[in-house]
N, C-alpha and C positions, 0 to 999 in steps of 0.2 A: 465658539468653534469656527464660525464662518471667517472671522477676521484672522484667526491664526492659520486656517487652511490656506488663505491667500498669501499669508506671510511665507508659509512653507513652499507654496507653488512658486513664488518668486525665487526663493533660494534654490529650488530644484532646477529652475531654468538657468540660473547662473552657473550652478555646479555641473550641469550637463555639458556646458562648454568646457569646463575644467577637465572633465573626464575624457572628452574628445581630444583635448590637448595631451592628456596623460597617455592615451593609447598610442600616440604618435612617437613616444619615447622609445629609444633603442632597448629591446629586451636583453636581460642578462642571459648568459649561456646556461642552458638547462642540461645537466648531466644525469638526471634521474633515470632509472631503468624504465623502459617503455615496453611493458609486458601485459598491459590491460587491454580490454576491448569492450565494445558495446554493439548490440545489434537489435534490429526490430523490423517492423513492417509498416508501410504507409498505404492506406486504402482510401478511395473516394467512393462513397455509396456502395461499399462492399467490394469494389473492384480494385485491382492493383493500380497504384499510382506509379507509372513507369517514368524513369529518369527524373524523379523528384529530387531536388537538392536538400540534403540534410546536413546541417552545420552543427558540429560538436565543439563546444567552447568550454575551456577550463575557466572557472570563475572563482573570485573571492566573494562569498555571499555575506560578508559582514556588511551591515547597513552603512551606507556612505554618510548618512546624516542621521543621528539618533539622539533624542533628548527626552529624558524622563517620561517614558511611557509611550511615546509615539516616534515614528521614524519615517524617513524617505529612503527607499532603496532605488538608486538610479540605475537605469538599464545600462549594462555594459561596464558597471563599476568593477574594477579589479579584474577585468577580462584578460585572459591570456591568449594562447595560440588557438586559432581555429583549425579544425579538421573537417574537410568537406568531402562528402561521399554522395553518390547517386544511387537511387534504387534500381533494381534489376527488373526483369520482365514480370516477376511475381510481386513487385513492390517492396522487396526486402533490401535492407542495407546492412553494412557491417563496417565499423571503424576499428582499426587495430593499431598496435604500437602506441598506445596511450600511456602516459605516466600516471602514477597514483594521484588522485585529487578529486575535487568536486567539479561537476560538469552540468551543462545545459545542452540538451538536444533540441534543435529548432528546425522545423520544416518550412521551407520557403514556398508556401502556397497561400498567398494572402487573400485569395478569393474564397477560401474555404473556412468552415467552422467545424468544431467537433461534432461528431455524429450523436454522441450521448452526453448527458449533463456532466459537467466537469467543474472542479473548484476554481479553475481559471480558464478564460476563453482564449488565451494566447496559445499559439501552436508551439508550445515549449514544454519540455519535461526536465526536471532536475533529478540528479542522482549522484552517488559517490562511487569511486572505484578505488579499491585497494590494489597493491602491487600484485600482478598476475591474475586479477579477477576478470571474469567474463560475464558482463551484464547482458542479459537477453530480454526479449519481449518489451523493449521500449518502443511501443507501437503508437501510431497515430491513425485513428479511425475517423475519417472526415467526410463531410458532405459539402456541396457547393453552398456558399452563403448567398443571402439576398442582396439586392442593390436598390438604392434610391438615387435618382439623378434628376437634375433640373437646372434652371438658369436663374440667376439673380440680376435684376436690373434696377436702376434708379428711377426716380419719378418721371424722367424724360425718356425712358426706354433704353438708356445707355448701359452697357454691361458693367457690373460691379466686379472689378478686376482684382485678383490676388487678395481677396478678403475672405474671412472665415464665415462658415455657416455653423449653426448649432443644432445638435441632434438630441432629442429627448425621447426616453422610453416611456410608454404609457402602460400601466399595469391593468389588471382586470377590473379594479375599482375606479379606473379613470384618473388615478394619480400620476403625475408626470415627474420624472427626475432626469437630470442631465446624464447623458450617456457617459459612463466611466471609461477610463482607458481600457479596462478589462472587457468592455463590451465589444471591442473590435480586435481581431488578431493582428499580430505583427505591427503594433502601433508605431514603433519607431520607424518602420519602413514605409508606412502608409499614412503618416500624419498629414501629408499634403492633400489627402482626399477630402478633408474638411475645409478646403480652400478652393475658391473659384479660379478658373484659368483666364486667359486673355479674352475669352468670349463671355465670361461671366458664368460659365458652366461648372458645376460640381458633380462629383460621382462618388457616393459613399458605398463601399462594397464590403463583403464579408460580414453581413448582418445575420443575426439569428432570426428565425421566423417570429413575428410579433407585430406590435403596433407602435408607431413612432410619430413624432411631429418634428418639423424642420422650421428654423427661423434664421434670420440674419439681421445685422445692425444691433445697436445698443451697446452700452458699456460692457467691457469684459476685462480680462486680466491685462492685456496689452493692446491699447487702443490703436496702435499703428497698424495692426493687421486685422482688426475686427470691424471697424466702421462705426465708432461711437458718435459720429456726426449725424447719423440717421437714427430715428426711433426704431426700436425692434419691431419686426413684422414677421408673422408666422404665415406659412402656406395654409389657406389660400386667402391672401389679402386680409389677414386678421391682425388687428392691432392689440388684441387682448388674448392672453394665453388660452383662456377657456373657450375661445372661438376658433382655435386652430383646428384645421382639418386633420383627422387621424389617418395615417397612411398604413395600410395593411400590407405587410411584407410576408410572402410565402417562402418556404424553404427553397432556395435556389432561384427564386423569382426576381424579376426586375420591374420596378415601378418607375416609369418615366414621366416627364412633364410636371415634376413637382417644383413649380416655379414660384419665385418670391419677387414681388414688385414693391420696392421701397418707396416711401413717400418723398416729399421735398426735403432736401438736406437741411439739417439744423445749421444755423449760423455758427461758425467757429471763430475763435478769437486768438489773439497773440499775447505773449508775455515777454518782456525784455528787461534787462538790467545789467548789473556788473558784479564781478567778484573782485574784492580788494583785500589787501593785507590789513588786518584789524589795527595793527600798531602804526604803520606808516601811511596807510591810506592809498598806497600805490596799487595799480591794477595787477592782477595775476593772470597771465596768459596761459592758454592750453589746459585750463582746469576742466575736468569732465564733470558733467552734471546729470542728475536724474531727478524724477519727480514722482510723487504719489498723489492720487486724487481720492478724496473721501466722499462717501455717499451721505445721505441724510441721517443714517443711523450711526455714522462714524466709521463704518466698515470701509476698507480700501477697495475701490472698484476699478482702479486703473493704475498701471505702472508705466513709467517711461524708462526703459531699460538702459543702463550704461552701455555705451558703444553705439546705440541707436539714436542717442540724443546729442545735441551740439556741445562743442567745446568753446571756451571763451577765446576771443581774438586777442590781438596784441594789446588792446586797450582794456582787456578784461570783460568785454561785452559779450552777452549771450542773448539768444533769441529763440523762443519756442512758438510754433504755430500749430493750427489745427486743434486748439483746446476748446472743449465744450464747457458750459457754465458749471461751476462747482468750486470746492475748496481744495487748494493744492499746497503741497509742502515740497520745497525744492532743496536738494542736498548735493554736496560734493560726493562724487563716486568715482574713484580711480580703479576702474575695472581691470586695466592692464596689470596693475600691481598685484591683483589677486591671483592672476595666472603666473606671473614671472617673478614677483617680488619687487621691492622698491617702493616708489610712491613719491608724492610731491612734498611731503613733510608738513602738510597743513591739515587742520580739521576745522569743522564749522558746525554750528547749530542749525545752519540752513536758514531758510526764510519761508514764511507763509504768505499766500495771497489768494484772493478770491476772484473768480471770473463771474460776472453777472451779465451785463449786456453791453460791455465795451472792452477794448483791449486794455491791458495793464502794463504800465511802464514804470521804470525806476525801482524795480525790485533789486535789493542789494544784499549780497552775501558777504559777510565779514569773516574772512578766514584767519585762523590763528596758527602760529607756529606751534607744533606739538612737541612733546617730549621724545627722547630717543632712548631705546633700550637695546643694548648691544652685549654681545658675549660670544660664547662658543658652544657648539653642540657636539656631544661625544656619544659613542656607543659603548655600552658596558656588557660584559659577559656574552659576547657574540663572536662567531667565527669571522674570518676575513671576508667571506662572501657577502656579509651584511654591510660592509663599509661603503660600497658604491651607491647604495640606496640613500645614504645620508645627503649626498649632493643633489638628489632628486626630491628633496623634502623642503616644504615651505613652512616657516614659522609664522604664526599669526597671533595678533593681539586684539582682543575685544575689550572695549571700554564700556562699563556700565551694564554688561550682560554676563554676569558670573554664572548664571544658570538660566534655563528657561523658566518662565513664570509658573506658579502653581496652577493657575487657570489660564487656558488659551486666550480668554478675553482680556488678560492683563498685559498683552503685548502693547507697550506704549510707543509713541512716536520716536522717542530718543533711542529705545532699544531697537526699533526697526531700522532707523538710520544707521546705527552702529553695525547691525548685521549686514547691511548693504555695503559697508565699506570697512572691512577688517583691515588693519595695518599689517602688511606682510613683508617677509624677507626670505629670499631663497638662501639656503645654507651654501656657503662657498666650499671650494675644494679643501680649504684648511679648517673647515668646521665653523668659520665665523659667520655671524649674522648681525644685522642692524635694523631695528624696527623704528622708522622715522614717522613723525606726525602723530604720536600717540596722544589721545585725549587724556587729560588729568583725571584722577580718580582710581577706582579699583580696576585693575587690568587682569584679564585672564589670558594666559599663554596656551596656545594650542599648536598642533602640528598636522600637516596634511601631506601625504606622499603622492607624488605624481605618477609613480609606477606601481603602487600597491606593494611596497617592499616589506610590509609587515612590521615596521618599526613603531614602537609606542613610547610615549614619554613615561618614564618611571619616576622621575623626580626633577625638581627645579631648585637650583641653589643660587644664592646671592651672597657674595663675599664668603663662600665656604659654608654658609648656613642654609639648610634645607628650608624651602618656603612651604609653609603649612597652609597658606591661603593665597589669595590674589596678591599681586604686586601693587602697592600703593604708589601712584605717580603724581607728582606735582607739576605745576605749569613749567614747561620748557626744561624740565629736569633732564640731565644727562646721566643715565644709569648704565654703568658698565660692569663687567665682571660677572654677568649672569651666565650660569652654566646649566644647560639643558641636557639631561642624561636620558638616552634612549636605550631600550632593550628590544631584542628580537625574540618573540615567543617561540618556544619549542615544546611546550607542555601540551598534553592531550587529555580531553575528557571523552571517555567512551561510555555510552549509556544504553539502557534498555527501557522501553516504555511498556508497561503492562496495563491491560484494560480490565476493569471490573464494573459491576453494576448493570449488567444486562445489555451489553453491546459488543461489537466486534471492531477490531483495529482497522479492518479494511473499509469500514464505513466513514472514516474520518481522515482528513489531511492534517498533519501535525508538523510543527517545527519547534526547535528548542534553541533559545538564545542564552548566552552566558555574558553577564555584565559585571564589571568591576569599576567602582568609582573611588579611586584613591583620593584622599583628601588633598586638595590643591592642584589636582590634575584635571584638565578639561575633559568633557565627555561628548564634545561635538564631533570631531573628526578623528578617525583612526584610534578611537578609544580602546583601552584594553578590553577584550571580549571577542565574541564571535557567535556564529549561529550555524545551524545545520537542519536539514530536513530529516524527518523520521521516515525510514523506509518501510516497506510492506511487512517486515518482520518485527517492527518496533525498535530498530536499532538506529543509533545516531553517533556521529563522531565530530567533535569540535576540536580543531587543531590550531597551532600557532599562538598559544596562550602563554603569557608570562606567569611565573609563580605567584600565588596569592589566593585570596578567597573570592569566589564568584557566586552570584545568584543565578541559578538556572530557572528559566521560565518556559513552561510548555504551553504553547498556544494551539488550540484545536479548532478546525473549521470543517464544516460538512462538505462531503463530496457531491452534495446536491448542487445544481446549477443556480447559485444565488444571483447570477446576472440575468437570468431569463425574466422577461416581463411578467410571467405568471408564477414565479417562484414564491413559495409560502414563507411566512415568518418561521425562523428556526430557533430552537433552544440550543445554544452553543454551550458546551461544557466550560466551566470556569477555568481560568488559567491555573496551572499547578506550578508552585515555586519550591525550590530546594537549594540549600547552601552546599557548596563543595569547595574543598581546599585542594589546590594542585601544587605539587612539589617538583622542583627542577629534577629532570632525569627520570621522572616517574609518570605513569599513566593512571589517571583517576578513573575508577570504575563506579558508575552510578546507576541506580534503578529508580525510575519514577513511575508512580501509579496514577492512572487516570480513572476516576470514579464517575462513570456516566450517569449515575443516579443523582449527581449534583450538577445542575446546569443553571446558567444565567439566562434570563429571558432577554434576548437581544434580537432586535430587528435586523433584517438583511441589509 
């Protein structure tokens, strides 16, 4: 699981930049009726929070990346227009003239935490609005969070600038775990609080009352911002985790002077080499490169992200510095093509090298000309408003990764390299696309919308024949006449969740997802399906679906604060699944039953 988690963390980092790019696109005109509203109250320690900013955002809550049982939901994915309101003298707010849809209400008070235990520590609430609906009592009862601050210096007393510090939570049994994103509110706005400034000072705020330890240095996900050239050190001057000083944080309190003094920097090394055309031996200029570093167990402990690593010069030469001892795998990675489509037309198996106690030179990557897949994308059975979304869609081809592996530990190096560099092509105004540099073998075609247009691949045809599985590609093959057919879902599943077995609906937080895996159609990006939160009356609505059969999965989590350092182990109810068929022009009605007498033993 550790190896796959890091694999997904990398993808979420790359995709976060994609969604930032997507939000910058010009939105389509919205002519929906604006008759809904939402209201609530914001308090801090029971007193009104005056002039607090509350942002209401319409969102597409479909997972941005989902694969066979686990998914990443990227913040802001599918985000629409923001509606900003301020609280009055009583701490009350009201947003009006909202169209029907799914929303998130977010309060911008990053130094606060929730007053009472909550299923999530973020200062955000999700809800749905139907046309003309008035949602009330979307409240935020908050208290001031705690603060830990200190300074990080190197062995000579110089400030450790723009480097990350690590926060761990200590439970009542003395066990430590890395602080999750959910342990801090507003993480997208405050992620820099885990990083030192130009004085080497950090300040972590918005913490729940509890016990923590702080460290710096050591390998992490991206060495360029962490300090892998230093051994990891905990406060107070501890080189072993079990010797770290525990920091007690009171509600609203501030603990200062939590300093970390790193030792002598480990010696770092360089790696250099060339990228050449495998057939001609000629250098390839401007090639983007990335690397991964493996630990002793084979788990990936470091990434060199595309865009932050060098490109080859006119002679095809590249040069990496600041590398610590270990085993590395170097790969081509055309990050720009992922965002905008296009690419160099090359693929490569990359190269491996090991850093021991000296620089490494002469690393050679032999790049091969890949195959080309071209054709046209069309929309079927959709109104004219769907057409502009086609030109804001990217077609992607994955080689050797037709599905996620049955076990997270089965993510091999070639699959990882393929995921880091999907071959992509933006759909043109005439519907045309061309995927260049495709690796030979089984190729899976996928689509990703830059604007959340709600388009899904319904089928893929080659030469007029529907593809039932992946496209088989040979070396340098020119494949033309591929037709990718999209549909825009308009079907709805409206459901009711009933609770039996000695429990109440209000004690649990629930969500329902609808998944459909049509044979031969990828399930990574923009896959047919959707999800919705279950409201306090057990109702949910999943919209924008294509006709077909779906599997509904009801996931239940406790409203106890599982992020608190002292939270107990909780018996979560087992997921509930149910099949449903949706038909064009009709609304499917579903009733799901949660039996609370049947629970899985699951640790927090």
